[in-house]
C-alpha positions in Angstrom: 16.6 -8.4 -13.8 14.8 -11.1 -11.9 11.1 -11.5 -13.0 8.6 -14.0 -11.6 5.2 -14.6 -13.0 2.5 -16.6 -11.1 1.0 -18.1 -14.2 -2.0 -20.1 -15.3 -1.3 -21.4 -18.8 -5.1 -21.8 -19.4 -5.8 -18.1 -18.8 -5.7 -15.8 -21.8 -4.6 -12.8 -19.7 -1.8 -14.8 -18.1 -0.6 -16.0 -21.5 -0.7 -12.5 -22.9 1.2 -11.1 -19.9 3.9 -13.8 -20.3 4.2 -13.0 -24.0 4.6 -9.3 -23.3 7.4 -10.1 -20.8 9.2 -12.4 -23.2 8.8 -9.9 -26.1 11.0 -7.6 -24.0 13.7 -10.3 -24.1 13.1 -11.2 -20.4 13.0 -14.9 -19.4 10.9 -14.9 -16.2 10.8 -17.7 -13.7 7.3 -19.1 -14.3 5.4 -20.5 -11.4 2.4 -22.6 -12.2 0.6 -21.5 -9.1 -2.2 -24.0 -9.5 0.2 -26.9 -9.1 2.7 -25.1 -6.9 0.7 -22.7 -4.7 2.6 -19.9 -3.0 3.1 -20.4 0.7 1.2 -18.3 3.1 4.4 -16.3 3.7 4.8 -15.7 0.0 1.2 -14.6 -0.3 1.8 -12.1 2.5 4.8 -10.8 0.7 2.9 -10.5 -2.6 0.0 -8.7 -0.8 2.5 -6.3 0.7 4.2 -5.6 -2.6 0.8 -5.1 -4.3 -0.3 -2.9 -1.4 -3.7 -4.6 -1.2 -5.7 -6.7 1.2 -6.4 -10.4 0.7 -9.9 -10.1 -0.8 -8.6 -7.8 -3.5 -6.4 -10.7 -4.7 -9.2 -13.2 -4.7 -11.4 -14.3 -7.6 -14.8 -13.9 -5.9 -16.8 -15.4 -8.7 -15.1 -18.8 -8.3 -17.4 -21.6 -6.8 -14.8 -22.2 -4.1 -15.2 -18.6 -2.9 -18.9 -19.0 -2.5 -18.8 -22.5 -1.0 -16.3 -21.3 1.7 -18.3 -18.1 2.3 -15.2 -16.0 1.9 -17.3 -12.9 1.7 -17.9 -13.1 5.4 -16.5 -9.9 6.8 -15.6 -11.7 10.1 -12.9 -13.8 8.4 -9.4 -12.8 9.4 -6.6 -11.9 7.1 -4.9 -15.2 8.1 -8.1 -17.2 7.2 -8.3 -15.5 3.8 -4.6 -16.2 3.0 -5.1 -19.8 4.1 -8.0 -20.1 1.7 -5.9 -18.8 -1.2 -3.1 -21.2 -0.3 -5.5 -24.2 0.1 -7.4 -23.2 -3.1 -5.0 -21.5 -5.4 -7.7 -21.2 -8.1 -9.0 -18.3 -5.9 -5.9 -16.2 -6.6 -6.2 -13.5 -9.2 -3.8 -14.0 -12.1 -1.3 -13.4 -13.4 0.9 -11.8 -10.7 4.3 -10.5 -11.8 7.1 -9.6 -9.4 10.1 -7.6 -10.6 12.4 -4.9 -9.2 11.0 -5.3 -5.7 7.5 -4.5 -7.0 4.4 -6.5 -8.0 1.4 -6.0 -10.3 -1.5 -8.0 -11.4 -1.4 -8.4 -15.2 -5.0 -7.3 -15.8 -4.7 -5.8 -18.3 -1.4 -7.4 -19.4 0.2 -3.9 -20.0 0.2 -3.4 -16.2 3.4 -5.4 -16.1 5.2 -2.6 -18.0 5.0 -0.4 -14.9 7.6 -2.6 -13.1 9.8 -3.9 -15.9 
């Protein structure tokens, strides 16, 4: 099974989710999305797998969200995805992809739904 985790090692939930995956004997491909942000195409793919819109994947309490006025309802889907690509700190974490599905590991046990 191929498992990918978009991981922030400084995030408690992200570390807990990674530990939960590894405890199952799975060695996921770990993507430190802050240093290697997903492309816009990959963000589109993740959103499709999660079945959510871009704002639902964004951390709206981050200063970058407020500074860029990303709460503006006139912003297009493309603009929101570009903002996440340009400022990966805005992306909710962790995101786990497995078996053609995706979940956000909040709480970490969400990952069990797709493993």
